[in-house]
N, C-alpha and C positions, 0 to 999 in steps of 0.2 A: 198629785196622784196618791190615792189611798193605798196603804200597804195591806196585804192579806194577813189575816189573823195567824199567829204563829202555829196554832194547832192545825190549820188547813195546810200550811206549808209542810208541816211534818207528815201529814197523811199522804200528800202527793209524793213526797220523797220516799216514804215507805212503799207506796204502790209501785213506783217505777223500780225500786230496788228489788221488790219481790219478783217482778218479771225478769230482771237482769240475773238474779240468783238462779231462777229456774233455767235460764239459758245456759248457765255454766254447769248444771248437773249432768251426769252421765246419761240418765234415763231420758232426759228431755232435750238433749243437745239438738240445736237447729241443724237440719240437713241442708247444706248449701250447695249440693250438686247442681250441675247445669240443668235448667228447666227443659223438659221435652218440648220440641217444637209443636205448637198448636195447643199446648196445655194452658188453660186459663184459671187453673186452681190458685187460690190465694193461700199461702202457707205462713204459719207462725206459731206462737206459743199462747195457750189459753192462760189468761191472767185472772187475778182475783176480781170477782164481780160476775164471773160466768155462772149462769144458772139455766133453768129450763126455758127461759124466754130471751136470754141475752148471752152473747158471746163477746168477751173482751179479748181482743187478739193483739199480741205484740208481733208485728209483721217481720218476716225474715229479713226484709230489706232495711229494717231498723226504723227509727222514728218513734213517735208516740203510739200508745195502744189505741186501737180502733174498736168501737162498739158496734156490734151487729145485732139486729133483731132476728131471733131464731124461733119465735113463737109458732109461726106457720109450719116451719120445718119440723119442729117437735110434734105438732099435731098430725102432720102427714107422715110421721115416722121416717124422716130423712136425716135423723141424727144417728150416726153409727159410732158407738162407743160411749164411754161414760163422761168424756170431756172433763177430766180431772185438771185442777190447776197445775200449770207447768208442763202439760202434755203438748207435744208437737201435733198440730192439727192442720187439715186442709179444708177449704170451703169453696163453694160456688156461690156467686153473688147474683141476685136478681138483676137482670139488665135494666129493668125499669125502676129499680130502687137500690142504689149502691150501698145502702145501709142495712139491707136485708140479705141474709144468707139462706139460700134455698136448700142447701145440702151441706152437711158437716161430717167429716170423718176424723176420728181420733187415730192418728197414724201411729202413735206410740202403742196404743192398744192393739192395732193391727199387726204390729211386729210380733214375731214369735213362731212357734211350730204349730201348724194346723194340719190335721189328718182326717181321713175317712177310712172306713174298714173295707178291705178287699177279701173276698172268699175265693180260694183256688178252684179251678175247674178240673174234673177228672179227664184224663186223656183217653181217646178211643184206642183200642188195640187192634191187632190184625184180625181178631175173631169177634170182637164186641164193639158196640157203639159206646159212646161216652156214658150214656144213661145205663147201659147194661153193665159196664165196668164199675160204675159207682155202686150199683145195686149188689155187685158181687164182692165189694170190699167188706172185710170184717170190721168189727167195732175197733179192734186194736189198730188196724191200718188207718181207719178214719181218724182216730185220735193222734196217730203219728204224722199223717200227711195233710189232713184237712184243717190246717191251722190258719186262721185269718191273719192278715198283715195290715199294717197302717200305711197308707200312701198319702202323699201330700207334699208340703213344702215348708221351709223355714224362711221367713222374711226378716232380713237383718238391716242394720243401719247402712246408710249410703246406698240404698236400693240394691243391695246384694241379696241373692236368694240361693238356696240349695235344696235338692230333692230329698224327700223322705220315702223310704220303702225298700231301698236296696239292702239285700241280705248277703252277708259274706258267706261264700261257698267254701266248704272245707275239703271238697274233693271234686273230681271232674265227672261225676256220675249223674249229672243233671238230667241227661236224656233217659235215664232209667227210672226217674221219679214218675209215679203214676198220675201226678197232678202238675198243672202249670199255672203260673200267675201272669197277669198282663205286664207289659213293660212299664217300668217306672219313667215318668216324664222328667227329664233333667232340666229343671228350671235354674237359671243362673242369675237372673235379675228381675226386678219388679218396679212398677211405677203406678201411681194413681194419676190418671189423666182425665180431666174434666169429670171427676166423680166416679170413674170406672177403674176397676182393678185390672192391670195388665201384668201378665206373667210371661217373661221372655225365656225361650228355650235355649238349649246349648248353642254356643257360637262356633262350634267345630263339628264337622260331619263325622260319619263313622270311620273315615280314613284318617282322621286327625287334621284335616285341612280346614283353615279358617273360612267361615261362611261370611259373605259380604253382609254388612250391617243391614242393608235394605231387604235381605232375604232371610234374616233371622226370624224363626217362627215364634208365635206367641198365642196365648189364650187370654181373652178379655171377658170380664164379667161385671154385671151390675150388682151392687150391694143390696142384699135383702135384709140382713141382720148382722150386727156385730156386738158381741157382749164379752164379758170377761173370759168365759170358758167356751163359747161357741160362736160360729160364724156361718152365714149362708150367703151364697152369691149365685146369680143366674148366669150360666155360661151357655149361650145358644138357647136351647129350649129346656135345658135341664138345670134345676136348682141343686147345687152341690152344698151339702151340709158338712161342716167341719167341726171338730172339737180340738181344744188346745191341749198340747202335750208339753212336758217340761223341755224336751229336746228330742232330736231324731233318734238318738241311741235308746233313750228310755221308751220311745214310742213302739219300738219293735224288739224290746228285750225278750219277751216271751217267744216271739217268732224266731229270733236268732237262736234261742236255746232249743227250740223245736228243730231247727235246721241242723244244729249240732248233733242232736239225737238221731235224726233221720240219716245224716251222713255217716255216723258211726254204725248204724244198723246196716246200711247199704254196703259199707266197707267190709263188715263181718261176713255178709252174704257172699261177697266176691272171694 
C-alpha cells in the first residue's frame, strides 16, 4: 500500500483541526439541544472550503466534514447569512440529491437582537375622536408623547428568546397618557424548523399558570433576507423587516428616556 505524501497528511490534519477549533469557540458552539419533532434540518459548522457554490459542513453528530453543492441555492437567493467559517448553520437537502443543499441559514448570524419601529396611537377622548385629539396636540406634546419604540426579540444560544419593547414605567399614571402602544409579544424560545423561523410565546398565562406545551402559541415565518444588520421574514401575508440592535436596552434607550421625562411631567401636573 502506498503512503500518502506527508504534505497531504498535514493538510488533512489542519483541515479537521480547524473545524474542531471552531466548535470550541464561544461564538460558534454547536447547539446540541433536542431536535424538534418533524424537523429535517441538518445542523453543523461551516468549515474551510465553504464559498458561494460549496458548503463544507462538520455535522453536529460528528464524523467527517460533508461537502454540499449550494450553487442553485445561491442563485435562487436561498442562502441566508454570510456563511462565515466556523459559524453554526442549518440546511435543507434536496431529497433527490443528498449532496445538494436547497436552503442554508447562518444560525450564528441569526442570533442577536432584531427590532422594528412602532409609532404610538393617540387615544380618543370623551369629546374627540383619535384623529381630532391628535390634531389638537401641540408640538411640545407631540415631542413628549409621540416617541417611537423598537419592538422585536433577542434570539440567544440554546434556542432561548426574550422580547424587546417593554418600557419601565416610573409611575401608575399610564391611563392618563394621551397615547397608547400595542402590547409587546413575549417570546421565550425559538427554533428553525425545516427552513422556517418559529418564535414561541410565553409559557404561562396572565394568571401565572403554566400553559400545556401543545397549547403554547407561536409565530412562524419564511426567511426573505438575512444580512449582518437587517433581516426580513414573511409572517402570514406580511413581510416583517427588522434591523439589528446591540441589545434590548440599547434598542429603546431613547424611548426609556422619553418615558422618564413624560412620567416626571405627569407627576408634576398631579
